[in-house]
N, C-alpha and C positions, 0 to 999 in steps of 0.2 A: 130502159133504159139498159139497163142488164144484157135484157134477149136483144136489142139491139148491139154491142156492145160483143156478143156472141158471136151471130153473123157474122161484123166485121171482120174477126179476130179468124173464123173459121172459111173466109174468101181468101181466094187464091187473087183473085181481081185487086187489092186492097194492099200495097207495099205496105212491105215492115215496119220500117219507121212512122208509119202513118198509126198504123195498130200499136207501136210503142205512146203513142203520145195518146192517143186514145185509149191506150191502158194508163196510162201514167193521169190525164185528166181525172175519169171516173174516181182512182184511189184519191186525190186528192179532194178529190167531188164527197165520197164517204167519210173521209179525219175528219173535213170542215164539218158539219153535220153533225157528223157523232159529238165532235169540241161545240158546235153548235146547243146540241141538245144541254151538254154536262155542263152550259151551261147558266139555259133555261132551267133546267132542277136549280144551280148554285141561285138563282134567281127569286125565286119563289121560297126555296129557305129562308135567302135575306131577307125578302119584302113578310113571310111572317116571325122573325129572329124581332124586327126594328117598329112593326104596328102597322106592315102599310094601307089603308080597307082596301078587305080584297072585291069591293066595287066598283074599284077603275081593271075588266074585263083585260086578260089575255089572253088568250084562245091559244095563243102560241104556248105558251107554257100547254095551259088546259089540253089539249093538241098534242101535248109531247107524255104528259106520265098522265094522259088517261087511256094512252095508246099503249100497249107494252113490242112496240111495230120498231124496230130497231133502228139504227141513221141504216145499215146496207139496205134496208127497202129499198131505196130511192125516194120516196112519197112527199111530192110538194107537199113544201104547206101554201092552204088555199091563200089568194094574192090576196080575196077583197076581202080577210079577216084581220089581217094584216094592214092592209090599207085601215082598216076602222079602230086596228089597236094604234096606227100610228094617229092618228085621228083627236081618238080618246087623249092619250100622250100631251098632245100638241093643247088641248083643253084641259086635261089637266095641270100645265104648265105653266095654260097661259093664270091660268084662278092663281097658283103658288102667286104666280107676279104678282099682279094683282092687287093681294096679300100680304106684302110685303113688301120693304122698304130694306137698300143696304144703303147707306152711311158711310163716307171717309174722309175721314179727315178728322173723327172726333181721336184726341188726343185719351190713351192708351192711361187709368189713374197706375201710380210705382207700389202697388203695395199690397200685403203680404195675403190679409186676409179676402178670398175669394165670393167676402159678403158684398166688403166696400165697395172691391170691386163691379159688384155688379149692379146694384145701387147706383155707382159713377155712372152707368155704360144707360142707365135705364131710365135716371136723370138727363143723362145728353142726349136720350131717341128723343126723350118727353120734349127739348125745348125747342128742340127742331124743328119736331113737327109744328107746335104752340103757332111757332115763326113763320110755317107753312100754310099753315089754320086749321090744321086739323085734330078735331076740339076729337082725343077719344086716349087710353087709358093703353099700350100694345098690349097679348097676347102675351107671349117673348121677343130678350131681347137678345144676343150673342155674338161673340167676337166670331169674327172666319177666317179657319188657318189655325198656326200654327203662331205661337208668342218668338218674337226676333228681336232679338237688339238691334232697338235707334229703326222702331219698323211697328208706328200704328197697323194695327187690324183693319178689317172693316165690322162696320155693326150694321147686324144686319134685327131688323124690327118687322115682325105682324102683325096680324091683325083679324078680327073675325068678322065685326059687324059687314053688310052689305056697305052700306055707306058709308065705312071712308075705305071702300075697295078702291076705291072709283074716285071720290075724291082730292087724295092723294098726292096720284100723278097729277091729278091735275092743277091743282093748289103749288104741284115743286115745277108742274112750265113753266104756271103766271109769276111763280118769285124769281127765276131761273135769272132772272138779270139782277136784280134785289145780288151785293153784298152780304152773308154772314159773315157778324161780328164777331169773336167771341172774348171774354176775359182771362185771360190767362192764366195772370198773376192771382186771379180768388180758386 
């Protein structure tokens, strides 16, 4: 691409305005690739920091960190590895989706003790799971988002065992027409 642009710039047949546009586009492309390289490196550092499994292949990050070629070299990413990464990323997201449930409408306990609030959330999630027929103890239960006055946050529940991963969404669809009643006074 760089040598082709050099030929265009040296040509007397190409109007100056076209040369200016092509040069601007190449400069923008170089800038975008530098930013992409930096974001990929930051992504890798964050994955390490948060302990995201390394068995999730990210060939785009591997190719940037493994090679010391700068973005100016204009080396394109391998489209085959990119589509593979997207498929694997979708598989990972699907697995995460199947092993978790997000529940809305559960009021938050107004307590200053984090342990009491966590226990209340765990019991609330277990009641919902029992209602839809899932017999398991959640691995983790937590609220999504930041607390806001007058608004209850969503609850997220995660399971490990495969059977529960598939059982909960099926049971939830079956009981979707049923109304869930809560004892708000208790």
